[in-house]
N, C-alpha and C positions, 0 to 999 in steps of 0.2 A: 878456448874451443879446441877440441881434439879433432884434427883432420887426418889422423893416421888412416891410411888406406885410400886417401883421395887420389883419384886418377885424373890428372890435369890434361886438358886438351885445348887446342886453339881452334878458331873458326877455319873451316875449309876455304873460306873466302879471303882469308888473311894472306896477303902477298908479301909481307915483310916481317921483320922480327919485333916490330913495335905494336904489340897488341895485348889483349888480355887473355888469360887462361881461365877456364871454368872447370870446376870439379862438381859434377852433378850425380855422382854415383853413390853418395852417402844418403842414408834414409831420412835424416832429419835436417840437413843443411845443404846449401849450395855455396861453394866457395868461389870467389873471383879474385884474381891477383894479376899483377903486372908481369908479363912474360920476361921482361928484362931484369926483374928482381924477384926470382922465385923464392928466395928466403925472406923477402920483405913482408909487409903487412897483407892481410887477406880480409876482404869484405865478406861477410857471411849473411846469407839470406835464407828465409824460410822457403821451402820448395814452391809453395803457392805464390809467394811474392815474386820469385824468379820467373815462374811461368807467366804471370801477369805482365812483367816487364818485357819478356821476350815477345809476347803477343802484341803489345803496343809497338815495340821496335820493328816488328815485321809488317805493320800496316803500311800500305802505300801512302805516299805523301801526295797532296793535291797539287 
């Protein structure tokens, strides 16, 4: 998967260096990687799948 041009960002709620980075600026994929190993493996999601994940993650817990 070619991730040339990916702009990696971390959550604004992240308070330490142990978090994930997300690149959601590419039209066909969303990349997710470990911020401690930027040259390491990347998980790749379809944009719709990533939006569904984020929607579930944002739901309040009971």
